N, C-alpha and C positions, 0 to 999 in steps of 0.2 A: 319381462319389463316392457311396458309400452312407452314410447318416447314421442313427445310432441316437439317439432321443430318449427318455430315461426320464422318467417323470412327465408323459407326453404329454397326459393328460387334465386337468392342472392349468392355472392361469391362464397362466403363461408358456409351458408346453408346447403348449397349444392354439393360442396366437397364433403361436408359432414354427413349428409343423408346417404350419399353413395358409399361412404366408408362404413357407416352403420349397417348398411345392407350386407357388406362383406362379412361382418361378424354374425348378423342374423342368419345368413345362409351358410355359415360354416366354412367360408372361404378364407377368413382370417382367424387363425387359432391362437394369436398372441395374447388374447385377453380371455382366458378360459373361465374366469369368474363372471363374465357378462353373458346373460341370456336375454336376447332381444326378441320381443314378439312383434307387435305392430309399430310401424313408424308413420306418424301422422305428419304429413307435409302441408303446412299452412302458409299461403301467400295470397296475393291480391285476388286470384280467380276463385278462391274458396269462399264458402258462405258462412254467415254468422252461425247458422245451425251446426255446421260441421265443427267450427271452433268450440262451440258450447259443448258438443258431445265429446270432443277430444280432450277438453279440459276436465271432463268427468272421468275419463278412462286413463289419462296419462299417469305414469309412474315417475316421469322425469320430464322437465320442460327446458328446452334450449330456446331462450327468447333472443332471436337474432333479427327480428323485424325492426324496421326504422327507415327514416328518410335520410339518405346520405348527403344529398345536395339539394336542400330545400330552397324554394324561392324566397321565403322570408322566415322570420323566427316563429311566427304563428303556425306555419306549416310544420316546422320542426317539432314544436311542442305537441301538435296534434298527431304527427306520425310516430313520434317516439314516446313521449311522456303519456299522451292520451291512450295509445294502444296498450302500453305497459300496464296502466291503471285498469283498463278494461280486462286485460288478461288476468290480472290478479283478482279482480272482482268475480270473474267466472270461476276461478279456482275456489275462492271462498264460498261461492254459491253452492258448489257441490261438496264442500267440506274436504276438499282435496289438498292435503298438506305435503304433497310430494316435493322433492328438491327442485329449485328453479335457478337456472343460470341466466345472467344478463351480460351481454357484451356492450361495453362502453368504450368507444374508440378515443384514444388519447389524441390522435391526429385531428379528429373532428372537434373534440371538446376544447382543445387548447389553441388551435390555429384555424378555427373555422371561418366561414365566410363573413360572419357577423362580428368577429373579434372575440377575444377571450371571455369577456364578461358575460355577454348575452348568451352566446352559444354554450360556453362552458357551464354557466349556471343551469341551463336546461338539462345538460347531461347530468350534473350533480343532483338535480331534482329527481331525475329518473333513478339514480342510484339510491337516494334517500327513500324513495317510494318503496323500493325492495327491502331496504333495511327495516323500515317501519312495518312492512308486511310480515317480515320474519318475527319481529317482536310480538305482533298481534296474534299470529297463528301458530307460532312455533316451527314453521316450515324452515328448512335449511335453504339459504340463498347463497349463490356464488356470483359475485360481481367482479367481472374482469375489465381491465382497461388495456385494450390492445394498442400497440404501436402501429407503425405502417405495415400493412399486410401485403404479402407477396405469395406468388405461386400460380399454378395453372388456373385458367379461367378468370383471372382478374380482368375486369373490363378496361381496355385502354381508353385514353383520352376522356377519363371520367374523374376518378379521385385517387389514382395511383400513378405516380411518376414512373415507377419501375415497370409497371404494366405498359405504359405509353412507350417507354424506351424499348422494351422487348418487342413490342408490335412493330415499331418503326424500323428497328434494325433487321428483324426477321423478314420484313416485307420491303426492305430497301426504300423506306419512306424518309423524308426529311424530318429532323427533330432539332430542338434547341436546348442546350444546357446553359442556364443562366449563370450558375456558379459551381464550378467543378469541385470546390472545397466544401460544399454543403454536405453535412453528414446526416445520414438517415439510420434510424434503428429499425430493422426489418424483422418481422415475424413471419416465417414461411408456413404455409397452410398445413403441411404435413406435421410440423412440430405443434401447431395449434390443435390439430386433430388428436394427437397423442395426449395432450393435456385434457381435452374433452373426455377421452376415455378414462383418465384419472378421476375426473369429476364424477363420471358415471359410477365408478367403483368406490366413490366416497372418500377419496384422498386427494383433493385438489391441492395445488401449491398455494399456500396462503401468505399474505403479506400486508403491510401497511404501505402507504405511499408517502415519500418524503415531501419536503416543502414545495417542490416544483410540480407535484402531482403526477409526475411521469416516471420517477425512479422507484421501483419496488424495493421495499426493505423486508426480506423474507422473515417470517415468524409464524410459529405453529398456530397461534390464536389470532392471526391477522384478520382484519375486517374485510379485506379484499382478497382477490385471487389473481394470479399472474401465470404466464407461460415462461418457464425458466430458460428456454433456448431461443435466443434472438441473435442477430448479427448486426454489426455496425459497419457501414461503408460509405464513402463519399460518392457523390454523383459521378465524379471523374473516374473512380475505380469501377463503378458499375458499367458505364458506357464503354470503357476500354475493354472490359471482359466480354461484353456483348459483341463488340466489333471483332474480337479474336474468335469468338464462336462462329461468327458469320463468315470468317475466312476459311473455315474447315473444308468446305467443298472445293476450295482451290488448293489448299496446302496439305490436306489430310492430316494436319498436325493438331491433335487435341491438347489444349492447355492443361495445366495442373488442376485436377479436380478430385482431391482426396475425398473419400466417403465422409459425409456429414459436414463438409466444409461449405462456406458461403458460395464458392465457385460452383460446386456440385449442384447446390439447390438452385442457383441462378440459371445454370445451364438447363436443368430440367424445365424451369419456367420458360426460358427462351424457346425451347423446342416446341412447347405447346402453341406457339404463335406462328410456326412455320407454315407458309402456304403449301398447298398440295404439290406444286411443281418443284419445291425445294426439298421435299422429303426423299427425292430420288436424284442421284447425281452420278455421272459417268466416272469410271475408273480408268487410269492409264494402263493399258495392257501392252506389255513388251512381248511381241510375237516374233518367232523365227521358226525354222523347220523343226526344231526340237520340241516346241510347245509354246506355252504362255506363262509369263511371270508377271504378277500384278500385286502392287503394294496396296493394302487395304487401309490401314490406320497407322499413323505415326504419333508418338508422344515425345515430349521433351526429355523425360527421365525414365521412361519405362519401356523403351524399345519400340518395335513395330511388328505388325502382323501382315503377312503376305500369303498369297495363294500361288502355288506352282502346279502347272499342268504339263506333264511329260507325255508326248505322243508315244504310241506303241513302239517298243524296242529302243527308245531314245534314252540318253543319259544326260542329266543336268548336274550342275555343280562343278566339280573338278577344281576346287580352289581351297585356300586355307586362310585363317585369320590369326593375328597376333593376340588380340584380347577379346574380340567379339565371340560370343557363343550363341548357339541357336538350338531350337527344339523343333524337330520335324514330326508331324503326325499325319500319316497317310489315312485319308478318309474315304477314298474310293480307288479300287484297283489292287494290283499285286506288284510289289516292287522290292528292290534290294538297296539298302543303304550301306555304303562302305566308308570306312575311315582308316587313315594311316598316319602315324606320327611322322612329322617332317624330319628329314636328316638321316644319318647313318647310325645304326645301333653299334656302340663301341664294343659290345660283347661279341657281336657276330661279324662286324665289318660289312654288314649288308643293310639294306633298307629295313625299316621296321615292318612288322607283320601287319597285314591288312585284316581288319575286323569287319565282318559282314553281318547285317541284321535284315532278315527277310520280314517284310511287313505287308499287311492286308487291311483293306478298308473294312472288311467284315469283322476284324478283330483288332481294333485300334490300340496302339501303344505309342508312347512318346520316346524318341531317340534323341539324345543330346549330341550336338556337334561340338567337339572339344576344341578350345583354343590350341593352335599349334598342330592341328591334325588336318590334312587335306581330306576332303569328303566329297561324295557324290550320291546321287540317287538314280537308280536305273529302273525303267519300266520293263518288267519281265513279261507283261501280257502282250500278246501279238495283235490283239483286237481292241482293247479298251484303253482309254486314257488313264494315267496315274495322277490322282489329285492329292496334293499335300498341303496342309496348313503349316506355315512356318512362322515361328516367333523368334525374333532376334532381340538381344538385350539392349541394343542401341539402334536408332534409326540410321539408315545409310547416309553418309556424308560424302558427297562427291569430291570434296576438297581433301578429305582424309579417309579414303575408302577402306583401308585395312582389309583388302581382299586381293589375294595373290594366286594367279593361275598355276596349277600343278595337278597333273593326273594322279589319281589314286594308284 
Protein backbone atom coordinates (compact mmCIF):
# COMPACT_ATOMS: atom_id res chain seq x y z
CA UNK A 1 0.00 0.00 0.00
CA UNK A 2 1.40 3.38 -1.07
CA UNK A 3 0.28 6.29 1.10
CA UNK A 4 0.16 9.99 0.24
CA UNK A 5 0.23 12.42 3.18
CA UNK A 6 -0.41 16.06 2.30
CA UNK A 7 0.61 18.62 4.90
CA UNK A 8 3.34 16.20 5.96
CA UNK A 9 5.43 18.89 7.65
CA UNK A 10 2.63 19.93 10.00
CA UNK A 11 1.95 18.68 13.52
CA UNK A 12 -0.35 15.80 12.56
CA UNK A 13 1.53 15.08 9.34
CA UNK A 14 4.93 14.71 11.03
CA UNK A 15 3.57 12.39 13.70
CA UNK A 16 1.62 10.33 11.17
CA UNK A 17 4.52 9.94 8.74
CA UNK A 18 7.01 8.89 11.42
CA UNK A 19 4.56 6.34 12.79
CA UNK A 20 3.72 4.97 9.35
CA UNK A 21 7.43 4.39 8.87
CA UNK A 22 7.55 2.20 11.98
CA UNK A 23 4.92 -0.09 10.43
CA UNK A 24 6.59 0.00 7.02
CA UNK A 25 9.95 -0.95 8.53
CA UNK A 26 8.58 -3.72 10.74
CA UNK A 27 9.30 -1.90 14.01
CA UNK A 28 5.61 -1.68 14.95
CA UNK A 29 3.92 -5.06 14.68
CA UNK A 30 0.60 -4.11 16.31
CA UNK A 31 -1.14 -3.82 12.93
CA UNK A 32 -0.21 -7.05 11.09
CA UNK A 33 -2.84 -6.49 8.39
CA UNK A 34 -1.10 -3.32 7.17
CA UNK A 35 1.64 -3.60 4.55
CA UNK A 36 3.04 -0.19 3.72
CA UNK A 37 5.19 0.44 0.66
CA UNK A 38 5.98 4.02 -0.32
CA UNK A 39 5.09 6.99 1.86
CA UNK A 40 4.77 10.18 -0.20
CA UNK A 41 5.34 13.27 1.94
CA UNK A 42 3.81 16.35 0.31
CA UNK A 43 4.18 19.86 1.67
CA UNK A 44 5.16 23.35 0.46
CA UNK A 45 8.68 22.46 -0.85
CA UNK A 46 7.33 19.74 -3.13
CA UNK A 47 6.53 20.28 -6.80
CA UNK A 48 3.29 20.01 -8.73
CA UNK A 49 4.85 17.21 -10.76
CA UNK A 50 5.52 15.21 -7.61
CA UNK A 51 1.95 15.67 -6.38
CA UNK A 52 0.60 14.60 -9.75
CA UNK A 53 2.73 11.45 -9.78
CA UNK A 54 1.88 10.56 -6.20
CA UNK A 55 -1.85 10.97 -6.87
CA UNK A 56 -1.43 8.39 -9.62
CA UNK A 57 0.39 5.88 -7.40
CA UNK A 58 -1.36 6.34 -4.04
CA UNK A 59 -3.50 3.59 -2.53
CA UNK A 60 -4.63 5.84 0.33
CA UNK A 61 -4.56 9.62 0.82
CA UNK A 62 -4.39 11.51 4.11
CA UNK A 63 -5.24 15.12 3.27
CA UNK A 64 -3.86 17.14 6.18
CA UNK A 65 -2.82 20.19 4.16
CA UNK A 66 -4.35 23.55 4.94
CA UNK A 67 -3.88 27.05 6.31
CA UNK A 68 -4.31 27.06 10.09
CA UNK A 69 -4.03 30.80 10.72
CA UNK A 70 -4.83 32.63 7.48
CA UNK A 71 -4.54 36.37 7.06
CA UNK A 72 -8.03 36.56 5.61
CA UNK A 73 -10.87 34.35 4.45
CA UNK A 74 -9.70 34.31 0.83
CA UNK A 75 -6.37 32.82 1.91
CA UNK A 76 -8.25 30.23 3.95
CA UNK A 77 -10.35 29.16 0.97
CA UNK A 78 -7.31 29.06 -1.30
CA UNK A 79 -5.22 27.08 1.16
CA UNK A 80 -7.89 24.60 2.23
CA UNK A 81 -10.82 24.45 -0.17
CA UNK A 82 -8.66 25.27 -3.21
CA UNK A 83 -6.00 22.68 -2.55
CA UNK A 84 -8.52 20.00 -1.64
CA UNK A 85 -10.33 20.54 -4.95
CA UNK A 86 -7.06 20.37 -6.84
CA UNK A 87 -6.08 17.16 -5.05
CA UNK A 88 -9.37 15.50 -5.95
CA UNK A 89 -9.07 16.62 -9.57
CA UNK A 90 -5.65 14.99 -9.82
CA UNK A 91 -7.03 11.75 -8.40
CA UNK A 92 -9.89 11.86 -10.93
CA UNK A 93 -7.42 12.62 -13.74
CA UNK A 94 -5.66 9.32 -13.05
CA UNK A 95 -8.86 7.37 -12.38
CA UNK A 96 -7.60 6.71 -8.86
CA UNK A 97 -10.54 5.95 -6.57
CA UNK A 98 -8.47 5.07 -3.50
CA UNK A 99 -9.82 6.02 -0.06
CA UNK A 100 -9.26 9.65 0.95
CA UNK A 101 -9.22 11.07 4.47
CA UNK A 102 -9.90 14.75 5.25
CA UNK A 103 -9.10 16.47 8.54
CA UNK A 104 -11.46 19.28 9.45
CA UNK A 105 -10.67 21.03 12.73
CA UNK A 106 -13.66 21.82 14.94
CA UNK A 107 -11.56 24.39 16.76
CA UNK A 108 -10.84 26.26 13.54
CA UNK A 109 -14.26 25.92 11.97
CA UNK A 110 -16.36 26.91 14.97
CA UNK A 111 -14.24 29.49 16.75
CA UNK A 112 -11.96 30.77 14.05
CA UNK A 113 -10.51 34.17 13.53
CA UNK A 114 -13.32 35.30 11.25
CA UNK A 115 -16.20 34.03 13.39
CA UNK A 116 -18.40 31.00 13.05
CA UNK A 117 -20.24 31.87 9.87
CA UNK A 118 -17.47 32.77 7.43
CA UNK A 119 -14.75 30.44 8.66
CA UNK A 120 -17.16 27.63 9.49
CA UNK A 121 -18.86 27.71 6.10
CA UNK A 122 -15.47 27.40 4.39
CA UNK A 123 -14.75 24.30 6.41
CA UNK A 124 -18.13 22.81 5.60
CA UNK A 125 -17.62 23.63 1.94
CA UNK A 126 -14.45 21.55 2.05
CA UNK A 127 -16.31 18.66 3.65
CA UNK A 128 -19.09 18.84 1.07
CA UNK A 129 -16.48 18.81 -1.69
CA UNK A 130 -15.31 15.41 -0.48
CA UNK A 131 -18.82 14.04 -0.09
CA UNK A 132 -19.66 15.09 -3.66
CA UNK A 133 -16.41 13.54 -4.87
CA UNK A 134 -17.42 10.25 -3.25
CA UNK A 135 -20.84 10.32 -4.97
CA UNK A 136 -19.25 11.08 -8.33
CA UNK A 137 -16.42 8.54 -8.27
CA UNK A 138 -17.50 5.90 -5.77
CA UNK A 139 -14.32 6.48 -3.78
CA UNK A 140 -14.52 6.03 -0.02
CA UNK A 141 -14.02 9.29 1.89
CA UNK A 142 -13.45 9.69 5.62
CA UNK A 143 -14.12 13.21 6.92
CA UNK A 144 -12.92 13.87 10.47
CA UNK A 145 -13.66 16.84 12.69
CA UNK A 146 -10.86 17.06 15.24
CA UNK A 147 -11.23 18.89 18.56
CA UNK A 148 -8.22 20.64 20.13
CA UNK A 149 -5.12 18.65 19.25
CA UNK A 150 -2.33 17.95 21.71
CA UNK A 151 0.90 15.97 21.94
CA UNK A 152 4.57 16.17 21.09
CA UNK A 153 5.68 18.66 18.42
CA UNK A 154 2.66 20.97 18.77
CA UNK A 155 3.88 24.43 17.85
CA UNK A 156 3.61 26.78 20.87
CA UNK A 157 2.30 30.35 20.62
CA UNK A 158 0.46 29.42 17.44
CA UNK A 159 -2.92 27.69 17.62
CA UNK A 160 -2.64 25.45 20.69
CA UNK A 161 -3.15 26.79 24.20
CA UNK A 162 -1.89 23.53 25.70
CA UNK A 163 1.25 23.64 23.57
CA UNK A 164 1.84 27.23 24.66
CA UNK A 165 1.42 26.33 28.35
CA UNK A 166 3.67 23.26 28.05
CA UNK A 167 6.41 25.30 26.43
CA UNK A 168 6.11 28.13 28.96
CA UNK A 169 6.18 25.91 32.05
CA UNK A 170 8.95 23.64 30.76
CA UNK A 171 11.12 26.66 29.90
CA UNK A 172 10.18 28.79 32.93
CA UNK A 173 8.53 31.44 30.74
CA UNK A 174 5.64 33.70 31.79
CA UNK A 175 2.13 32.79 30.67
CA UNK A 176 -1.42 33.99 31.28
CA UNK A 177 -4.58 31.99 31.94
CA UNK A 178 -7.58 34.20 31.25
CA UNK A 179 -10.20 31.84 32.71
CA UNK A 180 -9.17 28.77 34.71
CA UNK A 181 -12.70 27.34 34.32
CA UNK A 182 -12.59 27.21 30.52
CA UNK A 183 -12.91 23.55 29.51
CA UNK A 184 -11.17 22.06 26.49
CA UNK A 185 -11.78 18.78 24.74
CA UNK A 186 -8.35 17.42 23.81
CA UNK A 187 -7.38 14.78 21.28
CA UNK A 188 -3.84 13.56 21.86
CA UNK A 189 -1.78 12.70 18.82
CA UNK A 190 -1.14 9.06 19.76
CA UNK A 191 -4.89 8.41 19.98
CA UNK A 192 -5.35 10.18 16.65
CA UNK A 193 -2.68 7.98 15.06
CA UNK A 194 -4.43 4.83 16.27
CA UNK A 195 -7.62 6.03 14.57
CA UNK A 196 -5.68 6.68 11.38
CA UNK A 197 -4.51 3.07 11.48
CA UNK A 198 -8.15 2.02 11.83
CA UNK A 199 -8.98 4.12 8.77
CA UNK A 200 -6.17 2.47 6.80
CA UNK A 201 -7.52 -0.94 7.78
CA UNK A 202 -10.96 0.07 6.50
CA UNK A 203 -12.84 0.33 9.78
CA UNK A 204 -12.84 3.97 10.92
CA UNK A 205 -15.18 5.03 13.71
CA UNK A 206 -18.17 6.59 12.02
CA UNK A 207 -20.65 9.12 13.35
CA UNK A 208 -22.97 11.98 12.65
CA UNK A 209 -22.58 15.31 14.42
CA UNK A 210 -25.29 16.70 16.64
CA UNK A 211 -26.69 20.21 16.39
CA UNK A 212 -23.61 22.00 17.73
CA UNK A 213 -21.45 20.37 15.05
CA UNK A 214 -18.94 19.32 17.68
CA UNK A 215 -20.43 16.32 19.47
CA UNK A 216 -20.17 13.02 17.58
CA UNK A 217 -23.09 10.64 17.66
CA UNK A 218 -21.55 7.22 16.86
CA UNK A 219 -23.36 5.15 14.23
CA UNK A 220 -22.15 2.49 11.82
CA UNK A 221 -23.37 4.29 8.69
CA UNK A 222 -22.46 7.81 9.83
CA UNK A 223 -21.49 10.40 7.25
CA UNK A 224 -18.49 11.55 9.30
CA UNK A 225 -15.68 9.90 11.21
CA UNK A 226 -14.30 10.66 14.67
CA UNK A 227 -11.60 9.66 17.15
CA UNK A 228 -13.27 7.88 20.08
CA UNK A 229 -10.64 8.69 22.73
CA UNK A 230 -10.56 12.31 23.89
CA UNK A 231 -10.13 14.03 27.26
CA UNK A 232 -11.80 17.07 28.81
CA UNK A 233 -10.00 19.34 31.26
CA UNK A 234 -10.16 22.94 32.37
CA UNK A 235 -7.29 25.34 31.78
CA UNK A 236 -6.80 25.47 35.54
CA UNK A 237 -6.44 21.70 35.79
CA UNK A 238 -3.99 21.71 32.88
CA UNK A 239 -1.64 24.37 34.24
CA UNK A 240 -1.77 22.91 37.78
CA UNK A 241 -0.64 19.54 36.43
CA UNK A 242 2.09 21.16 34.36
CA UNK A 243 3.41 23.06 37.38
CA UNK A 244 3.51 19.81 39.39
CA UNK A 245 5.52 18.20 36.58
CA UNK A 246 7.93 21.12 36.63
CA UNK A 247 8.60 20.62 40.36
CA UNK A 248 9.80 17.05 39.83
CA UNK A 249 13.46 18.10 39.61
CA UNK A 250 13.18 19.55 43.12
CA UNK A 251 10.86 17.09 44.85
CA UNK A 252 11.51 13.88 42.86
CA UNK A 253 7.80 13.26 43.48
CA UNK A 254 5.99 12.08 40.36
CA UNK A 255 2.24 12.86 40.46
CA UNK A 256 -0.44 10.29 39.74
CA UNK A 257 -0.12 9.34 36.05
CA UNK A 258 -2.02 6.07 35.42
CA UNK A 259 -1.52 4.51 32.01
CA UNK A 260 -3.85 5.99 29.40
CA UNK A 261 -4.92 8.85 31.68
CA UNK A 262 -5.05 12.51 30.77
CA UNK A 263 -2.18 13.21 33.20
CA UNK A 264 0.01 10.56 31.58
CA UNK A 265 -0.53 11.95 28.08
CA UNK A 266 -0.03 15.55 29.22
CA UNK A 267 3.20 14.58 30.99
CA UNK A 268 4.56 13.01 27.81
CA UNK A 269 3.65 16.19 25.92
CA UNK A 270 5.27 18.39 28.58
CA UNK A 271 8.52 16.40 28.43
CA UNK A 272 8.84 17.07 24.70
CA UNK A 273 9.26 20.80 25.47
CA UNK A 274 12.04 20.45 28.07
CA UNK A 275 15.20 22.38 27.22
CA UNK A 276 18.43 20.40 27.09
CA UNK A 277 19.65 21.65 30.46
CA UNK A 278 16.51 20.40 32.24
CA UNK A 279 16.72 16.85 30.91
CA UNK A 280 19.56 16.23 33.39
CA UNK A 281 19.30 17.04 37.09
CA UNK A 282 21.42 16.23 40.16
CA UNK A 283 20.38 13.71 42.80
CA UNK A 284 20.82 14.05 46.54
CA UNK A 285 23.49 11.54 47.52
CA UNK A 286 23.76 10.57 51.19
CA UNK A 287 27.42 9.60 51.63
CA UNK A 288 29.26 8.12 54.61
CA UNK A 289 32.12 5.68 55.18
CA UNK A 290 29.83 2.72 54.43
CA UNK A 291 28.85 3.92 50.97
CA UNK A 292 26.14 5.98 49.23
CA UNK A 293 22.34 5.98 49.45
CA UNK A 294 20.40 7.96 46.83
CA UNK A 295 16.65 8.39 46.37
CA UNK A 296 15.81 8.33 42.66
CA UNK A 297 12.06 8.67 42.24
CA UNK A 298 9.18 9.15 44.67
CA UNK A 299 5.47 8.72 43.96
CA UNK A 300 2.41 9.68 45.98
CA UNK A 301 0.88 6.18 46.11
CA UNK A 302 3.38 3.76 44.56
CA UNK A 303 6.41 4.09 46.76
CA UNK A 304 9.92 5.10 45.81
CA UNK A 305 13.02 3.74 44.07
CA UNK A 306 16.51 4.20 45.50
CA UNK A 307 20.08 3.12 44.76
CA UNK A 308 22.32 1.84 47.52
CA UNK A 309 26.09 1.48 47.11
CA UNK A 310 27.94 -0.45 49.81
CA UNK A 311 31.71 -0.17 49.97
CA UNK A 312 33.77 -3.41 50.07
CA UNK A 313 33.26 -5.25 53.36
CA UNK A 314 30.58 -2.82 54.58
CA UNK A 315 27.09 -3.49 55.94
CA UNK A 316 24.02 -1.31 55.25
CA UNK A 317 20.56 -1.44 56.79
CA UNK A 318 20.29 -2.95 60.27
CA UNK A 319 16.75 -1.72 60.85
CA UNK A 320 13.11 -2.84 60.66
CA UNK A 321 9.69 -1.43 59.72
CA UNK A 322 6.17 -1.92 61.08
CA UNK A 323 4.30 -1.81 57.78
CA UNK A 324 6.71 -0.74 55.06
CA UNK A 325 8.08 -3.44 52.80
CA UNK A 326 10.92 -3.28 50.31
CA UNK A 327 12.41 -5.25 47.44
CA UNK A 328 16.20 -5.41 47.03
CA UNK A 329 17.81 -6.28 43.70
CA UNK A 330 21.61 -6.46 43.56
CA UNK A 331 22.68 -5.34 40.08
CA UNK A 332 26.46 -5.34 40.57
CA UNK A 333 28.75 -7.11 43.01
CA UNK A 334 28.45 -9.98 45.49
CA UNK A 335 26.49 -9.59 48.72
CA UNK A 336 24.53 -11.20 51.51
CA UNK A 337 21.04 -10.10 52.56
CA UNK A 338 19.97 -11.11 56.05
CA UNK A 339 16.57 -10.94 57.74
CA UNK A 340 15.42 -11.77 61.28
CA UNK A 341 11.95 -11.54 62.79
CA UNK A 342 11.81 -9.05 65.64
CA UNK A 343 11.34 -10.32 69.22
CA UNK A 344 11.68 -13.66 70.99
CA UNK A 345 10.42 -16.96 69.62
CA UNK A 346 8.03 -18.29 72.33
CA UNK A 347 8.76 -21.85 71.33
CA UNK A 348 12.52 -21.56 71.91
CA UNK A 349 12.80 -18.58 74.24
CA UNK A 350 15.47 -17.21 71.94
CA UNK A 351 15.68 -14.73 69.10
CA UNK A 352 14.22 -15.88 65.83
CA UNK A 353 16.49 -17.51 63.26
CA UNK A 354 18.40 -15.33 60.79
CA UNK A 355 17.67 -16.07 57.14
CA UNK A 356 20.42 -15.27 54.64
CA UNK A 357 20.27 -14.82 50.85
CA UNK A 358 23.51 -14.66 48.87
CA UNK A 359 23.07 -12.38 45.84
CA UNK A 360 25.10 -11.60 42.71
CA UNK A 361 24.84 -8.89 40.08
CA UNK A 362 25.59 -11.53 37.46
CA UNK A 363 22.48 -13.50 38.50
CA UNK A 364 19.93 -10.93 39.61
CA UNK A 365 17.01 -11.90 41.80
CA UNK A 366 14.60 -9.94 43.99
CA UNK A 367 14.52 -10.34 47.78
CA UNK A 368 11.57 -9.01 49.81
CA UNK A 369 12.23 -7.20 53.08
CA UNK A 370 9.34 -8.29 55.31
CA UNK A 371 7.51 -5.98 57.75
CA UNK A 372 8.54 -6.76 61.34
CA UNK A 373 11.90 -8.21 60.24
CA UNK A 374 15.18 -6.41 60.83
CA UNK A 375 17.35 -6.66 57.75
CA UNK A 376 20.72 -5.73 56.32
CA UNK A 377 22.82 -6.11 53.20
CA UNK A 378 26.53 -6.95 53.41
CA UNK A 379 29.11 -6.46 50.68
CA UNK A 380 31.07 -9.72 50.61
CA UNK A 381 33.49 -8.51 47.96
CA UNK A 382 36.78 -7.09 49.20
CA UNK A 383 37.44 -5.01 46.10
CA UNK A 384 34.18 -4.05 44.31
CA UNK A 385 31.25 -1.91 45.41
CA UNK A 386 27.90 -3.64 45.92
CA UNK A 387 25.14 -1.82 43.97
CA UNK A 388 21.52 -2.49 44.92
CA UNK A 389 18.27 -1.16 43.44
CA UNK A 390 15.71 -0.76 46.23
CA UNK A 391 11.96 -0.30 45.87
CA UNK A 392 9.85 0.61 48.91
CA UNK A 393 6.05 0.51 48.87
CA UNK A 394 5.88 4.02 50.33
CA UNK A 395 8.05 7.11 50.09
CA UNK A 396 10.11 7.99 53.15
CA UNK A 397 8.26 10.36 55.46
CA UNK A 398 10.62 12.08 57.94
CA UNK A 399 7.65 12.88 60.21
CA UNK A 400 6.62 9.21 60.37
CA UNK A 401 9.76 7.30 59.39
CA UNK A 402 8.64 3.76 60.41
CA UNK A 403 12.34 2.82 60.54
CA UNK A 404 13.86 1.46 63.77
CA UNK A 405 17.51 0.60 64.36
CA UNK A 406 18.33 -3.01 65.30
CA UNK A 407 21.19 -5.24 64.26
CA UNK A 408 20.26 -8.49 62.56
